N, C-alpha and C positions, 0 to 999 in steps of 0.2 A: 539458589541464593544470589547469584550475580544480578538477576532481574530485580530482586528486592533491594539490592544495594543501589541500583540506578533509581528506583522509585523513591527510596528514602532520601537520596541525594537531591533529587528533583524537588521533593517537598521542602527540604531545608533551604535550598536556593530560592524557591518561590516565597518562602516566609519573609526573608529579608527584602526581596524585590517588592512585595506588596506592602511591607512595613514602610519602606521609604517612599513608595509611590503614593500611599494614602496619608501617612502620618508625618512625613518629613516637614511639610509647611507648618503644621500645628506645633511640632517640636520647637522649631526655631522661633516661632511667634510667642509661644508660652514661656519658654525658658530664657531666651535671649532678647525678647522684645523686637525681633526682626520684623520690619513692615511686610505685611502679606503681599503687597504689590511687587516687592523685589524677590520674594521667595521663588517665583516661577523660574527665573534665570538661574538661581542658585540650585534648584532641584535638577536642572538639566545638566549641570557641570559634571557630577559623578558619572552619569551614563555616557556623556561624551568621552570621558577618559576611558571608560570600559570598551567603547567601540574601537579605541586604538589598541587596547591591551589584548583583545580577543584574537585578532590576526597574528599578533606577536606570539601569543601562547600556542596557536596552531602551528606556526612555523617551528617553534622550539620543540614541540612534541613530535612533529614529523622528522626533525633532524635527529632526535634521540632514537627514533625507531629505524630510520633508514640507515644510519651508521651503526646500528646494532649495539649502541652504547647501553641501552636498557631494553628489556622486553616490553611488549605492549601492555601487559598487566601492570608492570611497575611504572610505566609512563602515565597510564591513566590514574593510578593511585597518587603518584607524585603531583600531577597537575591538579587533581580534584582536592586532595587533602591539603596541599599547599595553599591553594586558593581559598578554601573554606577556613583553614586554620588562621591565616593572616586576616581574613575578613572578620572572623569572630573576635580576634584579639583587638583589632582596630575599632570595632564597634564598642568594645568595653571602654576604650579611651574616649570615644565620642560621648558615651553616656555619662562619664565622670569628669568631663572637661568643664571648665568654668569660664572660658573665654570663647567668644564667637569665632575667632580666627583658628584656634586649635580644633574646635568642633568641625568646622568646615573642611579644614585640611585633612584631618584623619578620616572624615566621611568620604572624601574624594578618593583617598588611598584605599579604603575598605572596599568600595564598589569597584575600583580599578583592579584590585587583586582578585575579586570574584570572577573577573573575566578569564583568568587562567583555568577555572573550574569548567568552563565550557569545553575545553580540550580534554576533559576528564569524563564526567558522567554523560555529557550531552551527546557525545559521539560514540559512547560505549555500546550503544545498541547495534551499531554496524560491526562491532568486534565479536560479540557473542552470538548474534543471530542475524546475518545479513539478509536472509530471506524474509524475516519477520520484523525488520527494524522499524517499519512504519507502524506496525501494530503496537510494538513495545513503546514507541515514542508517544502514541496516542494514550496508552495506559498510564505511563509515567507523568505525562503532562496533565492528564485528568486528575490524578491523585495530587499532583503539585498544586493544581488550581484550588483544591480544598483549603489550602493554607490561606488563600485570598479571602475565604469566608470566615475562618477561625481567627486569623490574626487581628482584624479590626475589632472583633468582639472582645478579645482579651485586652487590646490596647484601650478600648473605651472603658472597660471595667477597672483597669488599673490607674487611669488618669482622670479620675472624677474631680479631683481638686486642682489639677493642672500644675503640680509642683515639680521641682527638679528631682526630688527623690522618687516620685512616681515614674518619671521618664527614665531614671536610672534602672528601675526594675524592668522596664520595657526592653531596654538594650541588653540587660543581663540575660533575660529570657531568650532574646534573639541569638546571643552568643552561645548559650547552652544548646540551643537547637542546632547550631552549626557544629559545635564540638561533638555532639552525638552523631551527626552525619559523617564527620571525619572518622570517628571510631568504627562505625558500621561499614562504611565504604572501604576502609583500610583492611578490614577483616574478610569481607565477603565478596569484594569486587574481583572481576576477572577480565582479562583482555583476550582470552582464547575462545574460539568458536565452540559452543556447547554441543553435546551429542544429540540433543533433541532437535537441533536446528539443521542437522545434516540433511541433504536431499534424500528423499525416500527411494529405497531400492526395492526391486521386485523379488522379495525373498519368499521362502516356502510358506511362512506363516501368513502371508498376505495373498496367497493364491486361492482360487476357487475350490469348490468341493470335488471337482473332477480331477484335481491334481495339476491343473495348468492355469496360468494367469491369462484369462480371456481378454481382459482389458489391454494387457501389454501386447497381445497378438493383434488385436484390432488396431491399436495405435501404430504398430509396426506396419500393418497392411496399409493404413491410411497414409503413413509417411512415404511408403514405397510408391503409392499412386501419385502423391503430390510431387515426389522427386522425379518420376518418370517423365520423359519428354512427351509433350502433348502434340502428337501428329495424327492427322485424320485425312484419309483419302476416300472421299465419298462417304459411305456409311460404315467403312471398315474401322474397327477399333480392336484393342488388345485386352478388353475387359475379361474375355473368356479365358485368356491365358493367366491373368491374375487370379481369376476365380479358381482355376485348376490348381495353381500354386497354393492358394489358401486352403483349398480342400485337402491337399496333400499334408499340409501342416496340421490340419485337424484330424488326420488319420483316416480319411476316406480312401478306399482302395480303388484301383482302376476298374476292377470288375464291377463294383457298385456303380461307378459312373456310367459304364457301358449299359448296365441294366436300366438305369434311370433314363438314358437317352433313348433306348429301344422302347421303353414304356411311353415316353412322351411322343415318340414318332408314331406309335400305334394309335394314340389318342387323336393325333392330328388327322390321321387317315380316316378314322371312324366318324369323327364329328364333321357333318356337312357344313360347308361355308355358306352362310345366307347371302343370296344374291339380291341386290336392291334393284328396283325398276329404274330404267334409264341410266344405269351406272355403266361407265366405260365410254360414254359418248362425250364429246366436247360440247360444253354448255356455255351459253352466253345469253344475257338479257338484252334483247334488241331495243327495249324501251329506254335503256340507259345509254347515254352517249359514251360514257367511259366504263367499259365493262372488261372484266378480266376473265378470259376463258379458263375454265377449271376442268381438268382431266382427272378422273378418279378411276383407279384400277379396280376391276370387279372383285379381286381377291383381297383387297385391303379396305376395310371400312373407313370412312372419312373421319379424321381426328385432327386435333390441333387447329391451325388456321383454316385448313381446307374444310374441316367439319363445321367450323363457325360460319364460313361463307356459304356453305351448302344450306345450313339452317336458316340463314337470313334470306336466301333466295327462295327457299321452300315457303317461308312465312309470307313473303311478298306475293308469290304466285297464288297461294291460297286466298290471300286478301283480295287479289285482283279477280279471281274466279267468283268470289262471293258478291263483289260489287256488280259484276256482269249479270 
């Protein structure tokens, strides 16, 4: 339910935001006859006040939490419900005001108090689920954006005749939306980390069918390899030692390892090593001015860069013989 409380609060806050963003110029023009050319500056004043209130609300919330005056849950509820409640009340005053000065003053105060709610629901994602805060933020903002589609339709349907009474109904609905958000958030919100957001642990119910967590063992092996110092002297490495340790963890006995090594040794003896012609000699192409002598061991077939160079030389030699 704390997640739903955040989503509902975001929807309620977005309702007023889009209402003022879209309909505020029309309200002042139709109700108070305010010139549309001057409404632009007037529309920016409430949000300028909110930019000052938001940092103040954040500092106040952190002070209450750091001094342990209130718990995180109570701080979030206080900031959110206080901001929403004051905004809803002041919007009612704006809707029923009869003078331009009163409407502008209380509208600025309403939007300013809404800045305290940012320290409530807007940061509550990090309290209940730090690992999934970005996902929750995307979900709540997505639902909140729906109010941007619904609110203009309702305002347009209610203000067909552009009278003061119709605009009063618009602000009454906005206040009711905020009051419902206050009630829902006050009941279901929480500032404590939820159980489903805790880090996953390798428990028995998450293990494989053989009774062991194979993924955990492989992760541990990879972390050991990464943490081990990377030292190499020639072709010597300690991968065999790691492999032995991993096999011991998997339950492979030393006797099985010895039998496996003996079997592999017998196969190496029985299988003849193919000998390539002209292998073991130092080769160089005299026709090329810059040539790199390549020495290939008869027991090791060419591979990698050596094999690539050998293939290029073989192709050039074959081409030269065909031309001759």
